[in-house]
C-alpha positions in Angstrom: 109.7 85.0 77.0 106.5 83.4 75.6 104.4 85.9 73.5 101.3 84.0 74.5 101.7 85.3 78.1 101.0 88.9 76.9 97.8 90.5 75.5 97.5 93.5 73.2 96.0 96.4 75.1 95.2 99.9 73.6 98.2 101.5 75.3 100.5 98.7 74.4 101.2 95.1 75.6 100.6 94.0 79.2 101.0 90.7 80.9 97.9 88.5 81.3 96.2 88.9 84.7 95.7 85.2 85.3 99.4 84.6 86.1 100.6 85.2 89.6 103.1 88.0 90.2 106.6 86.8 89.5 108.4 89.5 91.6 106.7 90.5 94.8 109.9 91.8 96.3 113.5 92.5 95.3 116.7 92.1 97.3 119.6 94.4 96.5 122.9 92.7 95.9 124.8 95.7 94.6 124.2 99.4 95.1 126.2 102.6 94.4 128.4 103.7 97.2 129.3 107.5 97.3 132.5 106.9 99.3 133.8 104.1 97.0 132.5 105.8 93.8 131.2 102.6 92.3 128.6 99.9 92.5 129.5 97.6 95.4 128.2 94.4 97.0 126.0 95.2 100.0 125.2 93.7 103.4 121.6 93.9 104.8 121.3 94.8 108.4 118.1 94.8 110.5 117.8 98.4 111.7 114.3 98.7 113.3 111.3 96.6 114.0 108.1 98.7 113.6 104.4 97.7 113.4 104.4 98.4 109.7 107.3 95.9 109.1 111.0 95.5 109.5 113.3 98.3 108.4 116.7 97.2 106.9 119.8 99.2 106.1 122.0 98.3 103.2 125.8 98.8 104.0 128.7 98.8 101.6 130.7 95.6 101.9 134.0 97.4 101.7 133.7 100.6 103.7 130.4 100.0 105.7 128.9 103.3 104.4 125.1 103.3 104.5 123.9 103.0 100.8 120.1 102.5 101.2 117.1 101.4 103.2 114.3 98.9 102.8 111.0 98.5 104.7 109.7 94.9 104.6 105.9 95.2 105.1 104.3 92.4 106.9 101.5 90.5 105.2 99.0 90.7 108.0 98.5 93.5 110.5 99.7 92.9 114.1 96.9 92.5 116.6 97.5 93.2 120.2 95.5 91.3 122.9 95.3 93.1 126.2 
């Protein structure tokens, strides 16, 4: 980590604003499964397509228990032409 990428702010250090966001979105690779009682690899399954974005469900790779959800928001709003 380069200290020149950070600036001293009254509340502490923060990243300089001129750099683009490094992490716009995260993908889960492991989540905690209540049935397996440990962190397990997950599979991402498309659950629902809604105007706000696509809703995904994360499933345990071993027992197929649902361990989480994610809503991928679309960049631009959907316009309907009638």
